[in-house]
C-alpha positions in Angstrom: 5.7 2.7 12.0 4.8 -0.3 13.5 1.8 -2.2 14.7 1.5 -5.0 16.3 -0.6 -7.7 14.8 -3.5 -10.4 16.4 -1.9 -13.8 16.3 -5.0 -14.6 13.8 -3.5 -12.7 11.7 -2.5 -14.1 7.7 0.8 -12.7 5.8 -1.8 -11.0 3.5 -3.3 -9.1 6.0 -0.1 -7.2 7.7 1.3 -6.9 3.6 -2.3 -5.2 2.8 -2.3 -2.4 6.2 1.2 -2.2 4.8 -0.2 -0.7 1.9 -3.0 0.7 3.6 -0.5 2.7 6.5 2.1 3.5 3.2 -0.1 6.6 1.9 -1.4 7.7 5.9 2.6 8.4 6.3 3.6 10.0 3.4 0.6 12.3 4.2 2.0 13.5 7.2 5.0 15.3 5.3 4.3 18.8 4.2 5.2 18.7 0.2 3.5 21.6 -1.7 -0.2 20.3 -2.5 -0.5 23.2 -5.6 2.3 20.8 -7.7 1.7 16.7 -8.9 3.2 13.5 -6.1 4.1 10.4 -6.7 4.2 7.5 -4.2 5.8 4.4 -5.6 4.5 1.2 -2.9 7.1 -1.6 -4.2 4.8 -4.7 -2.5 5.7 -8.5 -3.2 2.2 -10.3 -3.0 1.4 -10.4 -6.0 -2.2 -11.5 -4.1 -2.8 -8.3 -3.2 -1.8 -6.0 -6.6 -4.0 -9.0 -8.2 -7.0 -8.0 -5.7 -6.7 -4.5 -5.9 -7.3 -4.4 -9.8 -10.4 -7.2 -9.4 -13.6 -4.8 -9.1 -15.3 -8.4 -7.4 -13.3 -8.7 -4.7 -15.0 -6.7 -1.2 -12.4 -7.4 1.4 -12.4 -4.7 3.8 -8.7 -4.7 3.0 -8.7 -4.1 -0.2 -11.3 -1.5 -0.4 -9.3 0.6 1.8 -6.6 0.3 -0.6 -8.9 1.9 -3.2 -10.5 4.5 -1.3 -7.0 5.4 0.2 -6.3 5.8 -3.7 -9.1 7.2 -5.1 -8.9 9.5 -2.1 -5.3 10.6 -2.5 -5.8 10.5 -6.3 -7.9 13.6 -5.4 -5.2 15.6 -3.4 -2.9 15.7 -6.5 -1.7 12.2 -5.9 -0.2 9.9 -7.6 -0.2 6.0 -6.9 1.2 3.9 -8.3 1.8 -0.2 -7.3 5.1 -2.6 -8.7 5.5 -5.7 -7.8 8.6 -6.9 -6.7 10.4 -10.5 -6.3 10.6 -11.3 -3.1 13.5 -13.7 -1.3 16.4 -11.1 -3.4 18.0 -8.7 -1.4 15.9 -6.3 -2.1 16.9 -4.0 1.5 13.9 -3.3 2.3 12.3 -6.0 1.5 14.3 -8.2 3.5 14.3 -5.7 6.9 10.3 -5.8 6.5 
C-alpha cells in the first residue's frame, strides 16, 4: 500500500497512519474467522506506542488505532504492538 501525505504531515503522523492501515490490509486476506488470529505490528515509533497506552491522548490517529484494535479483537483477532530499534539494518524498517 502506498499513501501520499500532505507536505505538512509529521513523521509521527505518517508512522501512526501506517499502524492504522496495517490491519486494514490484513483484513482483505481471507482467513478462517473461527480461529484466533494474531497480528504483530512492529514499529520504531516509541512515541506512538506510548500515546496509544496513554488514555488521556485523544489525538485523531491515536483514537483510530485504538478503534481499529478493538474492532479487530471483536472479530477474533489478537493485535500485538512491538517496538523495534530503528536504523539497525532491518530490511522492512529500512525499506519503509
